[in-house]
C-alpha positions as CSV (number, residue, x, y, z in Angstrom):
1,M,27.6,2.2,-4.2
2,S,26.0,4.7,-6.6
3,D,27.1,8.3,-6.9
4,L,23.5,9.3,-7.6
5,T,21.4,11.1,-5.0
6,A,18.1,9.7,-3.8
7,D,16.3,12.5,-5.8
8,E,18.2,11.6,-9.0
9,L,17.4,7.9,-8.5
10,S,13.7,8.7,-7.9
11,T,13.6,10.8,-11.1
12,M,15.3,8.1,-13.1
13,E,12.8,5.5,-11.7
14,L,9.9,7.7,-12.8
15,A,11.3,8.1,-16.3
16,F,11.8,4.3,-16.4
17,L,8.2,3.6,-15.2
18,F,6.7,6.1,-17.7
19,K,9.0,4.7,-20.5
20,I,10.2,8.2,-21.5
21,P,13.7,9.6,-21.7
22,L,14.9,11.3,-18.5
23,Y,15.5,14.7,-20.3
24,K,11.9,14.7,-21.5
25,L,10.5,14.1,-18.0
26,L,12.7,16.9,-16.6
27,E,11.7,19.3,-19.4
28,E,8.0,18.6,-19.6
29,M,6.6,17.5,-16.2
30,P,5.5,20.3,-13.8
31,Y,7.1,20.0,-10.3
32,E,3.7,19.6,-8.6
33,E,2.9,16.6,-10.8
34,Y,6.4,15.1,-10.2
35,V,5.9,15.3,-6.5
36,G,2.5,13.8,-6.8
37,W,3.8,10.8,-8.8
38,L,6.6,10.3,-6.3
39,Q,4.0,10.1,-3.5
40,F,1.8,7.8,-5.5
41,F,4.6,5.3,-6.2
42,K,5.7,5.5,-2.5
43,E,2.2,4.6,-1.4
44,R,1.6,2.1,-4.2
45,P,4.9,0.6,-5.3
46,P,5.0,-0.8,-8.8
47,G,4.2,-4.5,-8.6
48,A,2.5,-4.3,-5.2
49,A,-0.9,-5.4,-6.7
50,E,0.7,-8.5,-8.2
51,D,2.5,-9.2,-5.0
52,Y,-0.8,-8.9,-3.1
53,R,-2.5,-11.4,-5.4
54,A,0.3,-13.8,-5.1
55,A,0.3,-13.4,-1.3
56,M,-3.4,-14.2,-1.2
57,I,-2.9,-17.4,-3.2
58,M,0.0,-18.4,-1.0
59,S,-1.9,-17.7,2.2
60,A,-4.5,-20.2,1.0
61,F,-1.8,-22.9,1.3
62,S,0.1,-21.8,4.4
63,K,-0.2,-19.2,7.1
64,D,3.2,-19.9,8.7
65,V,5.1,-17.1,6.8
66,P,4.0,-13.5,7.0
67,I,3.2,-12.1,3.6
68,T,5.4,-9.0,4.3
69,K,8.4,-11.3,4.7
70,I,8.0,-12.6,1.2
71,F,6.6,-9.4,-0.3
72,P,8.2,-6.4,1.4
73,S,6.2,-4.1,-0.9
74,L,3.0,-5.0,1.0
75,A,4.3,-3.8,4.5
76,D,3.0,-0.2,4.0
77,R,-0.3,-1.5,2.6
78,Q,-0.8,-3.8,5.6
79,K,0.0,-1.0,8.1
80,A,-2.5,1.3,6.4
81,S,-5.2,-1.4,6.3
82,A,-4.7,-2.1,10.0
83,A,-4.9,1.6,10.8
84,V,-8.1,2.0,9.0
85,G,-9.6,-1.1,10.6
86,S,-8.6,0.2,14.0
87,A,-10.1,3.6,13.4
88,V,-13.4,2.1,12.2
89,K,-13.6,-0.3,15.2
90,S,-13.1,2.6,17.6
91,S,-15.7,4.8,16.0
92,A,-19.0,5.6,17.6
93,F,-20.8,4.5,14.4
94,F,-19.3,1.0,14.6
95,S,-20.1,0.8,18.3
96,K,-23.8,1.6,17.5
97,M,-23.8,-0.9,14.7
98,A,-22.3,-3.7,16.8
99,T,-24.9,-3.2,19.6
100,A,-27.9,-2.7,17.3
101,I,-31.0,-4.8,17.9
102,G,-31.0,-7.8,15.7
103,D,-27.2,-8.1,15.6
104,T,-26.5,-11.8,15.3
105,T,-22.8,-11.8,14.8
106,P,-21.0,-14.2,17.1
107,P,-18.9,-12.7,20.0
108,G,-15.4,-11.8,18.8
109,F,-16.3,-11.7,15.1
110,Y,-15.0,-8.2,14.7
111,D,-11.8,-8.8,16.7
112,N,-8.6,-9.4,14.8
């Protein structure tokens, strides 16, 4: 087990991702920017976009294994997407759109 704290590991990971020495990151990056980058990489882990593309290709061949089991980096992205979808479906605007005259979508089309 590592003797480094979670903050030290996060700082080292940022330096690694930016390909700069740790001392340079500590000396030159303002704290607000540091915190912003930590939040950014928490919400969008490095490699998540590549994992997502690979998961979409894999899902074309098989739907038996959830993509988050193969690519754990996509779990937060999938939760966020579901939350947005749920919020949109429960909105008054969506309700009006779904019942608009001329709506020819089949029943259940918007249900997931």
